[in-house]
C-alpha positions in Angstrom: -46.2 32.7 3.7 -49.6 32.3 5.3 -51.1 31.2 1.9 -48.3 28.7 1.5 -48.9 27.1 4.9 -52.6 27.0 4.2 -51.9 25.2 0.9 -49.6 22.7 2.7 -52.3 22.0 5.3 -54.9 21.4 2.6 -52.6 19.0 0.8 -51.9 17.2 4.1 -55.6 16.6 4.7 -56.5 15.9 1.1 -54.8 12.5 1.3 -57.6 11.1 3.5 -59.9 11.3 0.5 -58.0 8.6 -1.4 -58.2 5.0 -0.3 -54.7 3.9 -1.3 -52.6 7.2 -1.0 -51.8 9.6 1.8 -50.2 13.0 2.2 -48.6 14.0 5.5 -46.6 17.0 6.9 -43.3 16.6 8.7 -40.5 18.9 9.8 -38.8 20.5 12.7 -38.8 23.7 14.6 -35.7 24.9 16.5 -34.2 28.0 18.1 -31.1 28.7 20.2 -27.8 30.3 20.9 -25.0 30.2 18.4 -21.4 31.4 18.4 -18.9 31.1 15.6 -15.2 32.1 15.6 -13.4 32.2 12.3 -9.7 31.4 12.7 -6.7 32.3 10.6 -4.1 35.1 11.0 -6.7 36.9 13.2 -9.9 35.9 15.0 -13.4 37.2 14.2 -16.4 36.1 16.3 -20.2 36.3 15.6 -22.7 35.2 18.2 -26.4 35.5 19.2 -29.8 33.9 19.1 -31.2 32.4 15.9 -33.1 29.6 14.2 -31.0 26.7 12.9 -32.6 24.4 10.3 -36.4 24.8 10.8 -38.2 23.2 7.8 -41.4 21.7 6.7 -42.0 18.9 4.2 -44.9 17.3 2.3 -44.6 13.5 2.2 -46.6 11.4 -0.3 -47.1 7.7 -0.3 -49.3 5.5 -2.6 -49.9 1.8 -3.0 -49.8 1.1 -6.7 -50.8 -2.5 -6.3 -48.9 -5.6 -7.3 -46.3 -5.0 -4.6 -45.4 -1.6 -6.0 -45.3 1.5 -3.8 -44.5 5.2 -4.6 -43.1 7.7 -2.1 -42.4 11.4 -2.6 -41.1 14.4 -0.7 -41.1 18.2 -1.2 -39.6 20.5 1.4 -39.0 24.1 2.4 -36.4 25.4 4.9 -35.7 28.7 6.5 -39.2 28.8 8.0 -38.7 31.8 10.2 -39.0 35.6 9.9 -36.0 37.2 8.3 -34.7 33.9 6.8 -35.0 33.4 3.0 -37.4 30.5 2.7 -36.2 28.1 0.0 -36.6 24.5 -1.3 -35.0 21.5 0.2 -35.0 17.9 -1.1 -37.5 16.9 -3.8 -37.5 13.2 -4.6 -39.8 10.4 -5.8 -39.1 6.7 -5.1 -40.6 3.6 -6.7 -40.1 0.4 -4.7 -41.2 -3.2 -4.9 -39.7 -6.7 -5.0 -37.0 -5.5 -7.4 -35.7 -3.0 -4.8 -36.1 0.7 -5.2 -35.5 3.5 -7.7 -35.1 7.0 -6.3 -35.0 10.1 -8.5 -34.8 13.7 -7.4 -32.9 16.9 -6.6 -31.4 16.5 -3.1 -28.7 17.6 -0.8 -26.0 14.9 -0.4 -23.9 15.0 2.7 -20.4 13.5 3.2 -20.6 9.8 2.6 -18.6 8.6 5.6 -20.3 10.7 8.3 -23.5 8.8 8.6 -21.8 5.8 10.1 -18.5 7.3 11.4 -20.3 9.9 13.5 -21.8 6.9 15.6 -24.9 8.9 16.4 -23.0 11.5 18.4 -25.0 14.7 19.0 -22.4 17.0 17.6 -21.6 19.4 14.7 -21.4 17.3 11.6 -18.1 19.0 10.5 -19.2 19.2 6.9 -17.6 22.2 5.4 -15.1 22.5 8.3 -12.9 19.4 7.8 -15.2 17.0 5.9 -16.4 18.1 2.4 -19.4 20.3 2.4 -22.8 18.9 1.5 -23.6 19.3 -2.2 -26.8 19.8 -4.2 -27.3 17.1 -6.8 -29.8 15.7 -9.3 -29.7 12.0 -8.8 -31.1 8.6 -10.1 -30.3 5.8 -7.7 -31.1 2.1 -7.7 -30.9 0.0 -4.5 -31.3 -3.8 -4.5 -33.6 -5.7 -2.1 -32.0 -6.8 1.2 -29.9 -9.9 0.7 -29.1 -11.3 4.2 -28.2 -7.8 5.4 -26.5 -6.7 2.1 -27.8 -4.1 -0.3 -26.2 -3.2 -3.6 -26.6 0.3 -5.2 -25.7 2.2 -8.3 -26.4 5.9 -9.0 -25.8 8.7 -11.5 -25.5 12.2 -10.0 -25.1 15.6 -11.6 -24.3 18.9 -9.8 -27.4 21.1 -9.6 -27.0 24.3 -11.7 -29.1 26.5 -13.8 -29.1 26.5 -17.6 -30.2 29.0 -20.2 -33.1 26.9 -21.3 -34.4 26.4 -17.8 -35.0 22.7 -18.5 -34.1 20.2 -15.8 -31.4 21.8 -13.6 -28.6 19.7 -14.4 -29.3 18.0 -17.8 -27.9 20.4 -20.4 -24.7 21.9 -19.0 -21.6 19.9 -20.1 -19.5 21.6 -17.5 -21.4 20.2 -14.5 -19.8 17.7 -12.2 -21.2 14.2 -12.9 -20.4 10.9 -11.3 -21.3 7.2 -11.4 -21.2 5.5 -8.0 -21.5 1.8 -7.1 -21.7 0.6 -3.6 -22.6 -2.0 -1.1 -24.2 -1.5 2.4 -24.5 -4.1 5.2 -26.7 -3.9 8.3 -27.4 -6.8 10.6 -27.4 -6.9 14.4 -25.0 -4.4 16.0 -22.9 -3.9 12.8 -23.5 -1.4 10.0 -21.0 -0.9 7.2 -20.7 0.6 3.7 -18.2 0.7 0.8 -18.6 2.7 -2.4 -16.6 3.8 -5.5 -17.2 6.9 -7.7 -15.9 7.8 -11.1 -16.2 11.4 -12.1 -16.6 12.9 -15.6 -15.5 16.5 -15.0 -12.3 18.6 -15.0 -11.2 18.5 -11.3 -11.8 15.0 -9.9 -10.9 11.5 -11.2 -12.3 9.0 -8.7 -13.1 8.4 -5.1 -13.7 5.5 -2.7 -15.2 5.5 0.7 -15.5 3.0 3.5 -17.3 3.4 6.9 -18.6 1.2 9.7 -20.5 1.5 13.0 -20.8 -1.0 15.8 -23.3 -0.8 18.7 -21.8 -2.3 21.9 -24.9 -1.4 23.9 -23.2 0.8 26.4 -21.4 2.7 23.6 -21.6 3.1 19.8 -18.3 3.3 17.9 -17.9 4.6 14.3 -15.1 5.0 11.8 -14.8 6.2 8.2 -12.2 6.8 5.5 -12.4 8.6 2.1 -9.8 8.9 -0.6 -10.5 11.3 -3.5 -8.1 11.5 -6.5 -7.7 14.7 -8.5 -7.0 14.9 -12.2 -4.1 17.4 -11.7 -1.0 15.6 -10.4 -0.1 18.6 -8.3 -3.3 18.2 -6.3 -2.9 14.5 -5.9 -5.1 12.8 -3.3 -7.4 14.2 -0.7 -7.8 11.8 2.3 -10.2 12.2 5.1 -10.5 10.1 8.3 -13.3 10.3 10.9 -13.7 8.5 14.3 -16.8 8.8 16.4 -18.3 7.6 19.7 -21.6 8.1 21.5 -23.1 6.7 24.7 -26.4 6.9 26.5 -26.5 8.2 30.0 -29.8 7.1 31.6 -33.0 7.0 29.5 -32.9 10.6 28.2 -29.3 11.8 27.7 -26.8 11.0 25.0 -23.2 12.2 24.9 -20.7 11.9 22.0 -17.6 13.1 20.3 -15.9 12.9 16.9 -12.3 13.4 15.6 -11.5 14.2 11.9 -8.4 14.5 9.9 -7.9 15.8 6.4 -4.7 15.2 4.4 -4.4 17.1 1.1 -1.4 16.9 -1.1 -0.1 20.4 -1.7 -2.3 21.8 1.2 -1.0 19.8 4.2 -3.1 18.2 6.9 -5.8 19.6 9.2 -7.6 18.2 12.2 -10.7 19.0 14.2 -13.0 17.6 16.8 -16.5 18.1 18.2 -18.2 17.1 21.5 -21.9 17.3 22.4 -24.8 16.3 24.6 -28.5 15.9 23.9 -31.3 15.6 26.5 -34.7 14.3 25.3 -37.6 16.1 26.9 -40.0 13.8 25.0 -40.0 11.5 22.0 -39.9 14.5 19.6 -38.4 17.4 21.7 -34.8 17.7 22.8 -32.3 20.2 24.2 -28.8 19.9 22.7 -25.4 21.6 23.2 -22.3 21.0 21.2 -18.8 22.5 20.6 -16.5 22.1 17.6 -13.0 23.3 16.9 -10.9 22.8 13.8 -7.9 24.1 11.7 -9.1 26.1 8.7 -5.6 25.6 7.2 -2.4 23.7 8.1 -0.4 25.4 11.0 -3.0 28.2 11.2 -2.3 30.7 14.0 -5.9 30.7 15.3 -8.3 27.7 15.2 -12.0 28.1 14.1 -14.7 27.1 16.5 -18.5 26.8 16.7 -20.9 26.5 19.7 -24.6 25.7 19.6 -27.3 25.4 22.3 -30.6 24.5 20.6 -34.1 23.5 21.6 -35.7 21.5 18.8 -39.0 19.7 18.1 -39.7 17.4 15.2 -43.2 16.5 13.9 
């Protein structure tokens, strides 16, 4: 670990030797108290002190001339004793007057949460009610800004090993793949997005998502909706709705809440909510606390819940 950190530090300082390129380090350090109760027919609870998502990343930028720029990122997470350190996002982006082209192996979170959560300092509910984040190889084009609108198109493949060890997702015909087209809008207090995905694998057929966020100054409101269609008629549609709100209290405190509902044909409906508060000790250091509760299945006897109280610093 010490050798790895020394190597990262050398790379971070090496960028100063190049006139048009730079290498910097970024990341976060956190620690706190966690409590998790798994609901169902019976309750089981685990609680104690731990690190959350401490990670470190190498960020690369280079001016290629002619209006072209290159940016890249490599990351490691689990940067604490007893935690298996592993890779996070690896991506490289070429940008210019044409827009941007991003390629990499990244974690993709639920598409409606970014806007629907409205900046609320809460559990993101991915894997609880919303779909869990997935690991994907991706190539994505994003157009230049056109009066607040940006168009995008991407090809994604589920990350998975293959016998040849080439690529991670290029050779296995059984991997989930999707083509997604979308439009994003951001101007003034309003942000919105709409996208459509077509899958080429056994389980899913297509999906569309829409989300929006509006900043009223005293409060931020968010909403999102997702509809995923399965190939098997028995599975039908999977619909998810998310509503969020956040509000500043003074200069350093933010409070917020979200509500989520999932409706699955054949599996019924489930709901959940999360509330939280964040207090900024500085521009980069904060103390946060949040609580979430959700149904792991329709009409479950005992609901699941999660509590976090975390001190974190980003750099």
